[in-house]
N, C-alpha and C positions, 0 to 999 in steps of 0.2 A: 504493500500500500504506500509506503514511504517513497519508493522509487517512482511509482505512478504519480504521486503528488508532485514530486520534484520535476518530473517531465512536463506535466501540465503547466506548472508555474513558469518554467523556463520558456515554454512555447508562448505563453501569454505575453511575456516580456519581449519576444521577438516578432510578434505579429505586425507591429507598426514599423519595422525597420528592415523589411525584406526587399530583395530585388524583384522586379516584375517580369516573370517569365510567361505568365498566362494572360492572354488578352481577354477583354470582356467577351462574353459568349454572344454569338450571332445566331439568327434564325437560319435553319438549314433546310434543304430540300428532301422531303421524305420520298421513299420509293413508291411511285404511283401504283405499281402492281400490288404492293402490300396494302395500300389504302383500299383498293377495290376488294381484295380478298378479306380484309378485316371487316368491311361492311357486311359481308355475307357469312361471317363465321358465327355459328350458333351460340358460342359461349362468349361472344364479344362484349355484350352488355354486362354480364356477370363479372368478367375480368376487369372491365373499366370501373365498375362499382368498387371492386376491391382496391384498385389503385387509388381511386379518389378518397376512399375512406381512410386510408393510411397516410396520405399526404395531409389530410385534415387532422391527423394525430401529431403532425410535426415533421415527418420525413420531408426534406426539401423537394426532392424530385426522384422519379422512378421511370425507367423504360422497361418494357416487357415485350418479348416476342415468343409466341407459341406456334410451333409448326407440327401439325398432326394430320390425321386422315381427313379433316375438314378444311385443310388449307393452312394459310398463315394468318395469324392475328398479331399485329404490331400496334402497341399503344403506349401511352405515357400519361403522367400526371405530375402536377406540381411545377417547379421552376428549375431551369438549368442555371439561371443567374438571378438570384433574389434581388441584388442591388440594382440591376438594370431591367427588372421585370420581364425577363425573357422566359417564356413558358418552355417546359421540357418537351422535346419531340423525340420520336424513336430514332431519328437520324443523329441525335447528339452523341458525341464521344464521351465516354467515361473511362475510368481506370479500374480494370477488373483484377488488379493485384496478382494474387498467386495463380490465377488462371494461366498466367505466363508459363508456369511450370509445365502445364499439360502440352503447350505448344513446343517447349524445349524438349520434353520427353519424346514428342513426335519426331523432332529433328534427329534425335539419336537413332530412332528406328529407320528413318530415311537413310541415314549414313550407314547403318548396318546392312540394309538392302543393297546399298551401292558398294559394299565391301570396304568401307573406310574405317570401320571399327566393329568390334563385337561387344555387346553389352556385358559379356562375362569377362572382358579384359580388366586387368588391374589398372587403376587410375595412374599408377606410377609409370606405366608405359607411355603416357601422353604428357603428364605434367610432373616429372620426377622431382624437380626442385620444390614444388609445393607439397607433394606427397610425403617427402622425407621429413617435413615439419608438422605432419598431422599424426596424432596418436593412432597407431595401427594402420598408417597410410600405406604400408606395403602389403596389406591384406584386403583392402577395400576395392570392390569392383564398381564399374559404371552402373550396373544394375542396382547395387546397394545405394548409390546416390539417388537414383530415380525413385526407388520404392521406400526411401527413408529408413533403411536398416543399417546404414553405414556406422552409426554411433558417433559421427563427427560433432564436435562441440557446436552449438548453435549461436550465431552472432545475435539473433533476435533477443537473447536473454543476457547479452553481455553489457554490463553497466557502462564500461568505458566507451564501447562503440556507440551506445545510445546517447551518452553525454556528448561525444564528439559530433554526432549528427545535430543534436539540439543546440550546441554552442555555435553552429553556423549552418542554418537551414538554407543558405544561399549556395552552399558548396555542392559541386557536382562530384560524386564519388565514382571511382572505378574499382574493379575487382582487386587490382594489385594493392590499392590502399587499404582494403578491408582485410586482406590476408593476415595481417599482423594480429588481428583481434581473435582469430581462431587457431593460429599456429601454436603448437606445443601446449594446447589446452587439454584437460582430461576428457576422455570419451564418455559418452552416456551409456554405451553398451559395446559389447564385442561386435565386430563386423558380421552382419547377417543374423544377429541374435534376436533382435526384436525391433518393432516399428517405433521410431522416435522422430516425429516430424521436425525438420530443420531446414531453414532457408539456406544454410551454408551448403547443403548438398547441391542446390541448383546453381549457386554461384560457382562452385567447382565444375559443374557441368558446362557452364559458359566457358570457362577456361579451357576445357577439353575441346569443345567445338572450335574455339578460336585457334587452338594449337594445330588442329587438322586443316582448317581452311586458310589460316593466315590472314583472316579478315575479321573486322569487328562483328559481333553477334548481330547487330541491327542489319548489316548487309546480307548476312546469310538468311535471316528471317524473311527479309523482303524477297530474296531470290527464290527461296524454297517453299515459302508459304504465302506471304501476303500477295505478291504479284501473280502467281499462278491462279490463285482463287479470286483475284480481283477484289481483294479486301482494301478498297480505296480510302477507307476511313480508319485505317489502323497504322500506328507507328510505334516504334520502340524508342523511348525517349528518356534522357538522363539529366535533364535540366542544365546541360552545358550551354544552351542558348534558348532563345524564345521558342515556345511551342509552335510547330509549323502550320497548324490548322486553326481556324477560327471557331469551329463548332464544338469545342470542348466545353462541357458543362463545368461550372465551378464546383469545387469540392468543399464540404462543410463538416464541422465537428462541434460537439458540445464540450468546450474546454472546462466549464465549471462542473460538468458531470452531474447536473441536477435536473435535467429535463427542461431547462429554461432556454435562453437565447443561444443560437448557434453562430459560429464564426466562419468566415471564408478563409480557408487555409491553402488555396490553390497554388500559391507561390512558394509554399514551404516544401523543400525536398527532403524526404525521410530516407534517402539513400536509393532512390529509384534508378532502375537501369542496370541491375546486376544479377540477372538471371531469374531471381525469385519474384521480381516485379519489374516494371518498366513498360509493360504493354498498355497501350491506350487504344480503345476500339469502341465500336457501337454495336447495337443489338444485331443489325443485319450482318455485319462482318463476323460476329461470333457465331451466328447461325450458319454462315457459309463454311466456317472452319469445322463446326460440329457435323454438318452434313457430309463434308468431304471425308472426315475421319470415321464416323460411325456408320454411314449409309452408303456412300459412293465409292469408298476405298481409292480415292484419287491422290491421297498423300502417301499412305502406306498400304500394302496389300492386305487382302482379307485374311491371309494366313498369318501375317504379322499381328493384325488386330486380334485374331483369335488367340494367338500365343500370349499377348498382353492380358487379355481378359481371363486367361487361365492361370495368371501368376499373382493373384492378390495375396498380400501379406497383411494380416489383420493386427490391429492394436490389441493390447491385453484385455481391454474391455469388450472388444468385438464390435464396437460402434463406429469404427472407421477403418479404412483399408486403402492401401495404395498398391499400384502395380508396377511392373517393369517398364511401363510406358507413361508413368505419371498420371494415369487415369485413376480416379478414385471411385470407390463405391460411395455414392452420395446418400446422405440422410437415411442411413440404415434403420435407425430407430423409428423414423416416420413411416417409411415404405414397408418395413417388415420383410417377411420371407416371400410374399406373393408377388412383389413388384421389384424388378432389378433396375436401379438407376445408376448411371455412370456419369462422370464429369469431373468438375473441380469448382470449388468456391474460392473466393479471394477477398481480401480486405486490406486496406491501407488507410493512412490518415486522410480523411476526406472522401473516400470512395469505398464501395464494396460491390460484390457481384456473385451470381451463381449461374453456372452453365451446366445444364443437366440433359442427359439423353435417357429416356425411359425405353428400355429395350423391348418390353412386352408390346408396346403400341407404336414403336418408331416415332416417338414424340420428342421434340427438342424444345427446351425451355431456356430462355436467356433473360435473366433479371439483372438490371444495373441500378445502383442507387448512388446519388452524389452526397452520401453521408457515410462516414466510417471512422473507426478508431480501433486500436489494439486492446482497449480496455472496455469493461462493461459500462454501458450507459443506458438510461431509460429508452432512448431512441433506438439504440442497438437492439434491445429486446423487441421493440415494435417491428424492426426489420425481420427478425426471426419469425414473429407471428405472421407477418405479411407473406413470407416465403411459404409457410405452411398453408395459408389460405389459398395461395395460388396453386400449390400442389393439389390441394383438395378439389379445387374447381376443375383442374386438368384431368385428374383420374376419375372424376365422377362421370358415370355413363350419361 
């Protein structure tokens, strides 16, 4: 609690003295095909009512896309930019946080299909100088990074790293600068022993990808994923300059953690652009990625996808699981044994998201919110309620 309090106080002191990376949000052009399809979707009114009811509870803005046997419904509620009175639209870009991990996991499998790596390879084969300074680094495989069984110390819980971020929210971080915060730190478990979710795993995955390609990760993502799928509203961004697009929704958080006023923190960089986060996208583009991965097999083969979906490693509680492709079993407690949902959730300061594929009905759900924090807040609990309400409406006959 003390660490959380110090972090919030530090952020409050910095809000008024940041660089301006993020432009005021502009109105964007929604996909006309989605508008027509949405008007004819039988669950459209019910879904819109859910979104409206939760923005009335204080969530600043929401976008939602549902693709099922009835077609595509894309909707939104609330505001993308409260200060400038810009209403949220489905075409607005948000930051889906750790959903980035699922795309990077997909890259690893693309590379495996091309013969550039094997996920069973030791990480020391690709990044020997980094691996030698990681506890058990000579025993950790790429697969262990992807499914979070490596046992590598997590930077998300490192006080020194968090204080360094808070002390200069205008700083653009790169992976090399973060390495010092997890080098020679104690492991959480033996390699492959148990599931322990850690952002450090995906940061190291980025280093491996860059060691193979000799290119920055953002170039590889564009070449292998964004451009082939025509994800024209998706960028990988690290706050090293001004955000390149104008239709980014502003991000908000409740610094006082009391359910009262929320603050715009779009210009604050929490370490974005290091594998575990850095993705900025909108509902349509996340749909395009999900469809390509789970239904069309245009990124990786059906055989690779089946191998991934047969590889889940469960947490000790059994309520979460990750695979060798960074695809998670989603909301196991909610869906139970009768419905299988895959995907990934994400959260960062100012934003959060859920990207879910329901296998039983070939349904894709993309939810984005321009509110988020790593700590519990009353609005954060409302977001969890909203997600469950959407799931209920989607699976209801």
